C-alpha positions as CSV (number, residue, x, y, z in Angstrom):
1,M,0.0,0.0,0.0
2,F,2.8,2.4,0.7
3,P,4.4,2.3,-2.8
4,Y,1.0,3.1,-4.4
5,R,0.6,6.0,-2.0
6,A,4.1,7.4,-2.7
7,S,3.6,7.2,-6.4
8,R,0.3,9.0,-6.1
9,I,2.0,11.8,-4.1
10,W,4.7,12.1,-6.8
11,L,2.1,12.1,-9.6
12,L,0.1,14.9,-7.8
13,S,3.3,16.9,-7.2
14,G,4.3,16.6,-10.8
15,I,0.8,17.8,-11.9
16,F,1.0,20.7,-9.5
17,F,4.4,21.7,-10.8
18,A,3.4,21.4,-14.4
19,A,0.2,23.5,-13.8
20,T,2.2,26.2,-12.0
21,L,4.8,26.3,-14.8
22,L,2.0,26.5,-17.4
23,L,0.2,29.3,-15.6
24,T,3.3,31.4,-15.1
25,S,4.5,30.9,-18.7
26,C,1.1,32.0,-20.1
27,K,1.3,35.5,-18.5
28,P,3.1,38.3,-20.2
29,T,6.7,38.3,-19.1
30,I,9.2,41.1,-19.1
31,T,12.9,41.2,-18.3
32,K,15.3,44.0,-17.5
33,G,16.9,43.4,-20.9
34,D,13.5,43.9,-22.7
35,V,13.0,47.3,-21.0
36,Y,16.6,48.3,-21.6
37,Q,16.4,47.5,-25.3
38,R,13.1,49.4,-25.6
39,F,14.4,52.5,-23.8
40,N,17.7,52.4,-25.7
41,K,15.8,52.4,-29.0
42,D,13.0,54.8,-28.1
43,I,14.1,57.5,-25.6
44,R,17.0,59.9,-25.9
45,V,19.0,61.7,-23.3
46,G,17.9,65.3,-23.4
47,A,14.2,64.6,-23.8
48,T,12.0,66.9,-21.9
49,K,10.0,65.8,-18.8
50,S,6.7,66.0,-20.7
51,E,8.2,63.8,-23.6
52,V,9.3,61.2,-21.1
53,I,5.8,61.2,-19.4
54,R,4.0,60.8,-22.8
55,Y,6.4,58.0,-23.7
56,V,6.0,56.1,-20.5
57,D,2.2,56.5,-20.6
58,S,2.0,55.1,-24.1
59,L,4.6,52.4,-23.5
60,E,3.9,48.6,-23.6
61,V,6.7,46.0,-23.5
62,N,5.7,42.4,-24.2
63,G,2.1,43.1,-23.4
64,V,3.0,44.8,-20.0
65,K,2.1,48.5,-19.4
66,P,4.2,50.2,-16.7
67,R,2.8,52.0,-13.7
68,R,4.2,55.6,-13.5
69,D,4.5,57.7,-10.4
70,E,4.3,61.5,-10.6
71,Y,7.3,63.6,-11.2
72,V,9.2,64.2,-8.0
73,R,11.3,67.3,-7.6
74,D,14.5,66.6,-5.6
75,T,16.3,69.7,-4.3
76,S,19.2,67.7,-2.8
77,G,21.0,67.9,-6.1
78,Y,22.9,64.6,-5.9
79,P,25.0,63.8,-8.9
80,V,24.4,61.0,-11.5
81,T,26.7,60.1,-14.4
82,A,25.3,60.9,-17.8
83,P,26.1,58.7,-20.8
84,D,28.9,61.1,-21.9
85,G,30.6,60.4,-18.5
86,K,29.9,63.8,-16.9
87,E,28.3,64.1,-13.5
88,V,25.1,66.1,-13.5
89,E,23.0,67.1,-10.5
90,V,19.6,65.6,-10.3
91,E,16.7,68.0,-9.8
92,G,13.8,65.6,-10.4
93,Q,12.9,62.0,-11.2
94,I,10.1,59.8,-12.5
95,Y,9.7,56.2,-11.2
96,T,8.1,53.5,-13.3
97,S,7.4,49.8,-12.6
98,F,6.5,46.9,-14.9
99,S,4.9,44.0,-13.1
100,N,4.9,40.4,-14.4
101,G,2.0,39.6,-12.0
102,V,3.9,36.7,-10.4
103,S,5.9,36.6,-7.2
104,W,8.5,34.2,-8.7
105,S,9.6,32.8,-12.0
106,F,12.5,30.9,-13.3
107,N,13.9,33.5,-15.7
108,F,11.9,36.6,-15.2
109,C,11.6,39.4,-12.7
110,A,8.5,39.9,-10.6
111,H,9.0,43.6,-11.2
112,V,11.2,45.6,-13.5
113,D,11.6,49.2,-12.2
114,A,13.1,52.2,-13.9
115,I,14.0,55.7,-12.7
116,F,14.3,58.6,-15.1
117,Y,16.6,61.4,-13.8
118,F,16.2,65.0,-14.8
119,D,18.4,68.1,-14.6
120,K,17.4,71.6,-13.5
121,S,15.9,72.4,-16.9
122,D,13.8,69.2,-16.7
123,K,15.8,67.5,-19.4
124,L,16.5,63.7,-19.2
125,I,20.0,63.0,-17.9
126,T,19.9,59.2,-17.8
127,Y,17.8,56.3,-16.5
128,H,18.4,53.3,-14.3
129,I,16.6,49.9,-14.7
130,D,16.6,47.2,-12.1
131,C,15.0,43.7,-11.7
132,F,13.3,42.6,-8.5
133,R,12.3,39.0,-7.9
């Protein structure tokens, strides 16, 4: 009786694992690389704050639309390195987040977050993208 019970437990475990894998693979998935490639292709350093807001609001990557927070003015003026290597003081930022809708996955992030940094004339200095599992 024990071998039959053990095989049934293994069978149920296998079915559960396969179902979980199927459900997570059917949802739209997004990686840090997907977001980086899209930003690198579509957005330019020096874009205005309003251009970046319009871009993010119309953006969809692999079927996932980002959530965007409001522009935050930051008067501390900490420096970030622009793509040309110069340090520029940050005067504001916009935070965005793409959610895969899963708390874990084998190859994908649960969330891909991006921060757009702006200078004192509200021009894009650079952006930073990160993956959270």
